[in-house]
C-alpha positions as CSV (number, residue, x, y, z in Angstrom):
1,X,0.0,0.0,0.0
2,X,1.3,3.5,-0.9
3,X,1.7,6.0,1.9
4,X,-0.9,8.3,0.3
5,X,-3.5,5.5,0.6
6,X,-3.1,5.8,4.4
7,X,-3.4,9.6,4.6
8,X,-6.0,10.2,1.9
9,X,-8.9,9.4,4.2
10,X,-7.7,12.1,6.6
11,X,-7.7,14.6,3.8
12,X,-11.1,13.5,2.6
13,X,-12.5,14.3,6.0
14,X,-11.8,17.9,5.2
15,X,-13.9,19.9,2.7
16,X,-12.3,19.6,-0.8
17,X,-11.3,23.3,-0.8
18,X,-9.9,23.2,2.7
19,X,-7.9,20.1,1.8
20,X,-6.5,21.8,-1.3
21,X,-5.5,24.8,0.7
22,X,-3.7,22.5,3.2
23,X,-1.8,20.7,0.4
24,X,-1.0,24.0,-1.3
25,X,0.3,25.5,1.9
26,X,2.5,22.5,2.5
27,X,3.9,22.6,-1.0
28,X,4.7,26.3,-0.7
29,X,6.6,25.7,2.6
30,X,8.9,23.2,0.9
31,X,9.9,25.4,-2.0
32,X,13.6,26.2,-1.9
33,X,14.2,23.9,1.1
34,X,16.0,20.5,1.5
35,X,12.6,18.9,1.4
36,X,12.0,20.1,-2.1
37,X,15.4,18.7,-3.2
38,X,14.6,15.4,-1.5
39,X,11.2,15.2,-3.3
40,X,12.9,15.9,-6.6
41,X,15.5,13.1,-6.1
42,X,12.7,10.7,-5.2
43,X,10.1,11.6,-7.8
44,X,11.7,13.1,-10.9
45,X,12.2,10.5,-13.6
46,X,15.2,11.6,-15.7
47,X,15.2,9.8,-19.0
48,X,15.8,11.4,-22.4
49,X,13.3,9.1,-24.0
50,X,10.5,11.1,-22.2
51,X,11.7,14.5,-23.5
52,X,9.3,16.4,-25.7
53,X,10.0,19.4,-27.8
54,X,6.9,21.4,-28.6
55,X,6.0,25.0,-29.5
56,X,9.6,26.1,-28.9
57,X,9.8,24.6,-25.4
58,X,11.7,21.5,-24.1
59,X,9.7,19.5,-21.6
60,X,11.7,16.9,-19.6
61,X,8.6,14.6,-19.7
62,X,5.1,14.8,-21.1
63,X,3.2,14.9,-17.9
64,X,2.1,18.3,-16.6
65,X,-0.3,19.9,-14.1
66,X,-3.4,21.3,-15.6
67,X,-4.7,24.8,-14.9
68,X,-6.8,25.1,-11.8
69,X,-4.5,23.4,-9.3
70,X,-2.0,26.2,-8.8
71,X,-4.3,29.2,-9.5
72,X,-2.0,31.8,-8.1
73,X,1.4,30.4,-9.1
74,X,2.3,29.8,-5.5
75,X,3.8,26.3,-5.9
76,X,5.2,25.7,-9.4
77,X,8.6,24.7,-8.1
78,X,7.2,22.2,-5.7
79,X,5.1,20.7,-8.5
80,X,8.2,20.3,-10.6
81,X,9.8,18.6,-7.7
82,X,7.0,16.1,-7.7
83,X,8.1,15.0,-11.1
84,X,5.9,17.0,-13.4
85,X,7.4,18.1,-16.8
86,X,5.4,21.4,-16.9
87,X,3.0,23.4,-14.8
88,X,0.1,25.5,-16.2
89,X,-1.0,28.1,-13.6
90,X,-4.2,30.0,-13.4
91,X,-6.8,30.7,-14.8
92,X,-5.6,34.2,-14.4
93,X,-7.8,37.3,-14.9
94,X,-6.8,40.9,-15.2
95,X,-8.5,41.8,-11.9
96,X,-8.6,39.7,-8.6
97,X,-11.8,37.7,-8.3
98,X,-13.3,35.9,-5.3
99,X,-15.0,33.3,-7.5
100,X,-18.4,31.7,-6.8
101,X,-20.0,31.2,-3.4
102,X,-19.0,28.2,-1.4
103,X,-19.3,25.2,-1.5
104,X,-18.1,25.1,-5.0
105,X,-15.9,22.0,-5.2
106,X,-17.2,18.5,-4.8
107,X,-15.5,15.0,-4.7
108,X,-17.1,12.0,-6.3
109,X,-14.8,9.3,-4.9
110,X,-16.6,6.3,-6.3
111,X,-16.1,7.8,-9.7
112,X,-12.6,9.3,-9.2
113,X,-14.1,12.6,-10.3
114,X,-14.6,16.1,-9.2
115,X,-17.3,18.7,-9.9
116,X,-16.1,22.3,-9.6
117,X,-17.8,25.6,-10.0
118,X,-14.9,27.7,-8.6
119,X,-15.5,30.6,-10.9
120,X,-12.0,31.6,-11.7
121,X,-11.0,32.8,-8.2
122,X,-7.5,34.2,-8.3
123,X,-5.3,37.0,-7.1
124,X,-5.3,38.9,-10.4
125,X,-2.7,39.2,-13.1
126,X,-0.5,41.9,-11.5
127,X,0.1,39.8,-8.3
128,X,0.5,36.6,-10.2
129,X,2.8,38.2,-12.7
130,X,5.1,39.5,-10.0
131,X,5.2,36.2,-8.3
132,X,6.1,34.4,-11.5
133,X,8.9,36.8,-12.3
134,X,10.5,36.1,-9.0
135,X,10.2,32.3,-9.2
136,X,12.8,30.2,-10.9
137,X,11.1,27.0,-12.1
138,X,13.1,24.2,-13.7
139,X,10.3,23.2,-16.1
140,X,8.2,25.2,-18.5
141,X,5.4,27.2,-16.9
142,X,2.2,28.0,-18.8
143,X,-0.2,30.7,-17.9
144,X,-3.9,30.2,-18.5
145,X,-5.4,33.5,-19.6
146,X,-9.1,34.0,-18.8
147,X,-11.7,36.8,-18.9
148,X,-12.5,39.0,-15.9
149,X,-16.1,38.2,-15.0
150,X,-17.4,41.7,-15.1
151,X,-16.0,42.5,-18.5
152,X,-18.3,42.3,-21.5
153,X,-17.7,40.0,-24.5
154,X,-17.1,43.1,-26.6
155,X,-14.3,44.3,-24.2
156,X,-12.8,40.8,-23.8
157,X,-9.9,41.2,-26.2
158,X,-8.5,44.2,-24.3
159,X,-9.1,42.4,-21.0
160,X,-7.1,39.3,-22.2
161,X,-4.3,41.6,-23.5
162,X,-4.1,43.3,-20.1
163,X,-3.8,39.9,-18.4
164,X,-1.1,38.7,-20.8
165,X,1.0,41.9,-20.5
166,X,1.0,41.5,-16.7
167,X,2.2,37.9,-16.8
168,X,4.3,37.9,-20.0
169,X,7.7,38.0,-18.3
170,X,7.0,35.0,-16.1
171,X,5.4,32.5,-18.5
172,X,7.0,30.1,-21.0
173,X,3.7,29.6,-22.9
174,X,0.2,31.0,-22.8
175,X,-3.2,29.4,-23.0
176,X,-6.3,31.3,-24.1
177,X,-9.1,30.0,-22.0
178,X,-12.4,30.6,-23.7
179,X,-14.0,27.4,-22.4
180,X,-14.5,27.7,-18.7
181,X,-18.0,26.3,-17.8
182,X,-18.0,28.0,-14.3
183,X,-18.0,31.7,-15.1
184,X,-20.5,34.0,-16.7
185,X,-20.6,34.7,-20.4
186,X,-17.7,32.3,-21.3
187,X,-20.0,30.5,-23.8
188,X,-20.2,33.7,-25.8
189,X,-16.4,33.7,-26.2
190,X,-16.4,30.4,-28.2
191,X,-18.1,31.8,-31.3
192,X,-15.8,32.4,-34.2
193,X,-15.9,36.2,-34.2
194,X,-15.1,36.5,-30.5
195,X,-12.3,34.0,-30.6
196,X,-10.7,35.7,-33.6
197,X,-10.8,39.1,-31.8
198,X,-9.3,37.7,-28.6
199,X,-6.5,35.7,-30.4
200,X,-5.7,38.6,-32.7
201,X,-5.3,41.0,-29.8
202,X,-3.0,38.6,-27.9
203,X,-0.9,38.0,-31.0
204,X,-0.6,41.8,-31.5
205,X,0.5,42.0,-27.9
206,X,3.3,39.5,-28.6
207,X,1.9,36.4,-26.9
208,X,4.2,33.6,-28.0
209,X,3.9,30.6,-27.9
210,X,0.1,30.8,-27.8
211,X,-2.3,27.9,-27.3
212,X,-6.1,27.8,-27.2
213,X,-8.1,25.6,-24.8
214,X,-11.2,24.0,-26.1
215,X,-14.4,22.7,-24.4
216,X,-15.3,19.0,-24.7
217,X,-18.9,20.1,-25.1
218,X,-18.4,21.9,-28.4
219,X,-20.1,20.2,-31.4
220,X,-17.8,19.1,-34.2
221,X,-18.5,22.1,-36.5
222,X,-17.6,24.5,-33.7
223,X,-14.4,22.6,-33.1
224,X,-13.6,22.8,-36.8
225,X,-14.2,26.6,-36.7
226,X,-11.8,26.9,-33.8
227,X,-9.2,24.9,-35.7
228,X,-9.6,27.1,-38.7
229,X,-8.7,30.0,-36.4
230,X,-5.7,28.1,-35.1
231,X,-4.5,27.7,-38.7
232,X,-5.4,31.2,-39.8
233,X,-3.6,32.9,-36.9
234,X,-0.7,30.4,-36.7
235,X,-1.5,29.5,-33.1
236,X,1.1,27.2,-31.6
237,X,-1.0,24.5,-30.0
238,X,-4.4,23.3,-28.8
239,X,-5.3,22.2,-25.3
240,X,-8.0,19.5,-25.4
241,X,-10.0,19.7,-23.2
242,X,-11.6,21.7,-20.3
243,X,-14.1,20.2,-17.9
244,X,-17.5,19.1,-19.1
245,X,-21.0,20.1,-18.1
246,X,-22.3,16.7,-19.3
247,X,-23.0,13.9,-16.7
248,X,-22.3,10.3,-17.9
249,X,-24.9,7.9,-16.7
250,X,-22.2,5.8,-15.0
251,X,-21.7,8.4,-12.3
252,X,-22.7,7.0,-8.8
253,X,-21.9,9.7,-6.3
254,X,-24.8,12.0,-5.2
255,X,-22.7,15.1,-6.0
256,X,-23.2,14.2,-9.7
257,X,-26.2,16.6,-9.6
258,X,-24.1,19.6,-8.6
259,X,-23.7,22.3,-11.2
260,X,-20.2,22.9,-12.5
261,X,-17.5,21.2,-14.6
262,X,-16.9,17.5,-14.3
263,X,-13.3,16.3,-14.4
264,X,-11.5,13.0,-13.7
265,X,-11.8,9.4,-14.8
266,X,-15.4,9.6,-16.3
267,X,-14.3,12.0,-19.0
268,X,-11.2,10.1,-20.0
269,X,-12.6,8.5,-23.1
270,X,-14.4,11.7,-24.2
271,X,-11.4,13.9,-23.9
272,X,-9.2,11.3,-25.7
273,X,-11.6,11.3,-28.6
274,X,-11.4,15.1,-28.7
275,X,-7.6,14.8,-28.8
276,X,-7.9,12.4,-31.7
277,X,-10.4,14.7,-33.5
278,X,-8.2,17.7,-33.1
279,X,-4.9,15.9,-34.0
280,X,-6.5,14.6,-37.2
281,X,-7.3,18.1,-38.4
282,X,-4.3,20.1,-37.4
283,X,-0.5,19.9,-37.4
284,X,0.1,21.9,-34.2
285,X,0.9,20.1,-30.9
286,X,-2.0,19.0,-28.8
287,X,-2.1,18.9,-25.0
288,X,-4.4,16.2,-23.8
289,X,-6.3,16.8,-20.6
290,X,-9.1,14.8,-19.0
291,X,-9.1,11.7,-16.9
292,X,-5.4,11.0,-16.9
293,X,-4.8,8.8,-13.8
294,X,-2.5,6.1,-15.0
295,X,0.3,5.6,-17.5
296,X,-2.2,3.8,-19.8
297,X,-4.5,6.8,-19.7
298,X,-1.6,9.1,-20.7
299,X,-0.4,6.7,-23.3
300,X,-3.9,6.5,-25.0
301,X,-3.9,10.3,-25.3
302,X,-0.3,10.3,-26.7
303,X,-1.1,7.6,-29.3
304,X,-4.3,9.6,-30.2
305,X,-2.1,12.6,-31.0
306,X,-1.2,14.4,-27.7
307,X,2.4,15.6,-27.5
308,X,1.8,16.4,-23.8
309,X,-0.8,15.5,-21.2
310,X,-2.0,17.3,-18.1
311,X,-3.8,16.2,-15.0
312,X,-5.4,17.7,-11.8
313,X,-8.1,15.3,-10.5
314,X,-5.7,12.3,-10.7
315,X,-3.3,14.1,-8.3
316,X,-6.1,14.3,-5.7
317,X,-7.0,10.6,-5.9
318,X,-3.6,9.1,-6.5
319,X,-1.3,11.5,-4.6
320,X,2.1,13.1,-5.0
321,X,3.8,10.1,-6.7
322,X,1.4,10.2,-9.7
323,X,3.8,11.9,-12.2
324,X,6.6,9.5,-11.3
325,X,4.3,6.5,-11.6
326,X,3.0,7.7,-15.0
327,X,6.5,8.4,-16.4
328,X,7.8,5.1,-15.2
329,X,4.8,3.4,-16.7
330,X,5.3,5.2,-20.0
331,X,8.8,3.9,-20.3
332,X,7.5,0.4,-19.9
333,X,4.8,1.0,-22.5
334,X,7.3,2.4,-25.0
335,X,9.5,-0.7,-24.5
336,X,6.4,-3.0,-25.0
337,X,5.5,-1.4,-28.3
338,X,9.0,-0.8,-29.6
339,X,9.1,3.0,-29.5
340,X,12.5,4.6,-28.8
341,X,11.0,7.9,-27.5
342,X,7.6,9.1,-26.3
343,X,7.6,11.5,-29.4
344,X,7.7,8.4,-31.6
345,X,4.4,7.3,-30.2
346,X,2.5,10.6,-30.7
347,X,-0.4,10.1,-33.0
348,X,0.2,6.5,-34.1
349,X,-3.5,5.6,-33.6
350,X,-4.9,8.5,-35.6
């Protein structure tokens, strides 16, 4: 039995948001200490076969932390010490936001899932930008750019630009989030005209490399519209996908009825199919997100076309060794299938 299996019941006695705060505080305390270095020695898998070169960045392994875990960029170094090959912080908005009323985060343990309606609570772009500029992180750091809630759709491009300019010096890549299901008016940002205006403004501001994050709930024609924008504006990559408002019939926990975005194991197949759909229609790198818990989950996304994968919910249910476990498992899967590197396996099932 893993050590985390023993302590997880204690965390799960706390409310999900309180437990997250406890973990985040603990990780923050370790940064720059011998504990961080000890974690790195124990959990970082160093193997050139896992290295990925995408959108001008070199990732030591393909497994990253999705946006939403480190909203305020307080623990990216500690997350790197847990063995992750990149960290995406945020979502970040131009102005600080408290988010939605509590409770707003719900565990579905039987389903290895979470429902959240956090509402993009964060300290704001200026504070996060200052923090990032002072933090030396040994892996690439992405910044998830989102719209300030009170800002109208018409003024969204300028709002995204303000956020980008505040965090530009601290990020290695930038992700346009127009697909958050837990904030007002985000659905309006996914139409073609709105996306073109936002992307155009960010490119004009110098955002590079720039990726766009898609919703798993978009119909195929809307995804194809988004990918035409990716091509037209020479966007560097696609993140597939955000959380879903759909509720699979297989869900068992009573919290399945809560409003918000569902993440975790129940959306693994849906998000992998979105990865495949996107990878078949674009040549840019795809970041696969949704239901990654095991090496097999990550490998399915990679074979479907993902150059990188991200997780959040899996970290809650499987604990701090998850990146190490997935990376070790990927090496075994590469050996099994005769691939020299993880990059050789990208898209072989398309």
